[in-house]
Steps between C-alpha positions, in 0.01 A plus 500: 500500500660839533724616218814402693354155577410453134857583399641251754259232375595561137872487575451157658276359227553685172624261223763749376658519845491123547679469166759761604565310824562182299751694289689594817511135608620405153772768515619360834529155344697652210750635755538151649539360149769757416691420820480127427663537156822622665521227766688171444293242315543144626358210301516124533431234242536135420489269198479127455571310178476129430664376181320187384755507218826668591686708239832361379815650350703306242868459592753422225736203524787728598324562834386144565821315401299273270168528321297822502234501773195696602539633854239674721604772743149533644334277754129422494399704807590869522380710793604864551414746778615863483488830687563828314552852632483821296572838659515854369833665588447835327216633284437874513152466351391290799544778755337763279216260422443442871472874557255518209287224653482688830418822316221314316356402836501867605335588169225242566440656844474846344256362244288371787510846662396660172213256454389571856487868409296419189261283699455775761410738219259248346329444834460874558359546149245225569423600861452878477214492242311279744531770766368760255205278410435422866504871586260571214269224620503634857423849372221363280348320798491827693349684203239229450405514868477879491301502178269226628411717800437799275289287263288370787453852641402635158254217444333576833488870410347406166235290671423797722453711188802727539720354222457395140521152353788630290703560816446141611581363155827693477617370836392147414695519173810631679472219753469240224805646323705483820393140558596404145835676538564311822429168330746589224767602751443178694568297187810707427616441856463122460698509175775707662503262797553201269787690333658556842465131587671408174784744570548356850466140374217476751229228465221644287228313693602634843376825649729802511428844645707816469516689829707812423354832389632777278531765774685262732753398236556862400582595859734201535726610213795732548523854365881485512488352149442848358846623600704183555824472297529233235676184615544282191610201708141470629374423150531126438523557124821700556650240734413229248696684231789554744511126558472440125803727451697287745392182326608638164835606646549145628405370156777715351748356751384142435566539129840660567601197708480292183847637418645353823640141506328240716670230703340180627631206699387144468582164645372146512552160654370170370524139599470239227445125527569250218459128504336210323315437825449690824733272690825509305520855359705801605442863606682789329484848665553820298523861618567833330493879555540784254439862402310642205583848370282674243649812336273695260698609196270592212125479453439723200396799712221320687608616846547859385147505352352358821674766710381777268140375507506484880636856514226621262232337716643679804490837325139439393397443864683819602297696242178341630590605855562862400170508310315350796645762736363775277165320485488477880564874526214564258266263685567670834455848353172404331375320810565802722327730253209259478472496879487879527233511229299227675533681834367825351220310329393337829496837676280638225269197509467532880382859455259398226358221717447735793327745268281228344401379848402851602294554185329163537412564864370848415278373217357229726414759768338726238306207357368391839395860575318522170718771344707271278424254221577130475690580182747706703537213748557254218765718337677562833487128570668416168765767558566355846543146363739628235701691762518192722622284213755761391632533855547123535676485163730788599582325828578181309719691251693666785566164665615357168727800445660462843566132445642577157757734660599239758527232233710726276734566794523125568334527841251227414 
């Protein structure tokens, strides 16, 4: 995978992003739920009662014209079917709550964008060290091949009687050290590769190869980041706080609507059957409609406290946004300074590497011509390896610095 392919893979498979996508789906269902609470609610029901002993009411003699009697006004079978309708006529909190639900959905989308940014950063942090290790391994392979040739030449010269055993031993020791270093770097590479697989949520038992290189990625980045103006809207952390400000404003409005009366309409229709049997009873229909008005009068200051708390929460978010803006300015300034320092360091390391190469080549020529010692070759060789390592590290630092600028500007 290239770095861009690794980022695409992580954004499709990273657990944090899958969780953020589920939050968006949940927020969409909350919107539907909020809409549903304001729509008419229609319900139907039915009851059946059988009185194996019917209740009676005693009637005095004045009502019966004779002796007092027990009379029942209920028949044994009672069957009722009903349909009820409830509808909201006016509730200010409903409309504000619906706006809040839609704003929450936008907030969930911004959270997803922010997590995508974090995942991109995590992938880069796991991917770039692999490129540095791979570059070091490639350089080591070249050094080992070059030193192997020199070792073989020196051994043949020694056999011919024109070199000392010490010269052969020094080269053999250097070759062994390089081989050991390569084995260590190979193990580090495997560990870093497993870390990248974990970051991508990639199967640990499947092969994965990184195909980018440090020089190629450095050339692919833009130098405009050094002079580009700051656009805070490109930073997802800022847009998240902007959305949080809107949500807190809606929360203030929701609590203020508690002072406003609410009006609801209701109605129902039922059909009731009574009879001692299902053949000689009677049906009795009933219907009704009405309005319900709720006027808040006094709650001991509860609504006022809720409004004040919502306003305080809004002001806290506003302070966080101002602080974050200042932090973004500092990040961009530090990133640009870090880039310039890294650029100067790479230029210096390039010069040092060219110088170390020239010294190493000169000492080899002198040694082959018999006017130089193996000790000089060994020292020049070590200086060359150090210069190579320093140059790769400086290149890596410059690439990191460039990406830090772009990330601070919100370009990535």
